[in-house]
C-alpha angles and dihedrals in degrees: 000000000000120000109245098157093130098068121140118231094265092051091047092050090049090054091047091051090051091050091049093048089052087057134229102086099138104169145354092264090050089052091051089054093047091050090049089055086056090052095255116127116202136154122244088249090058091047089050092052092047092050090050092049090051091050090239119170134184117243134171115257125215091280093051096254121132117248132174117244131180126211116257113253115251130201 
């Protein structure tokens, strides 16, 4: 695990987007834990703001579990 705890907000959101695209981000608290494994310490409130800024939403996957997804960028 590399220590990335000094990420700016854009770098942090980029990492969050990568984690979401890899799949398996079930909740804000789960995201906080995944970020901690990457060496990034954030509060749930920060994770919530970042998810909102990314336009992330929770949807049910094929097995009925909730997962975060982000809209594909257009342009």
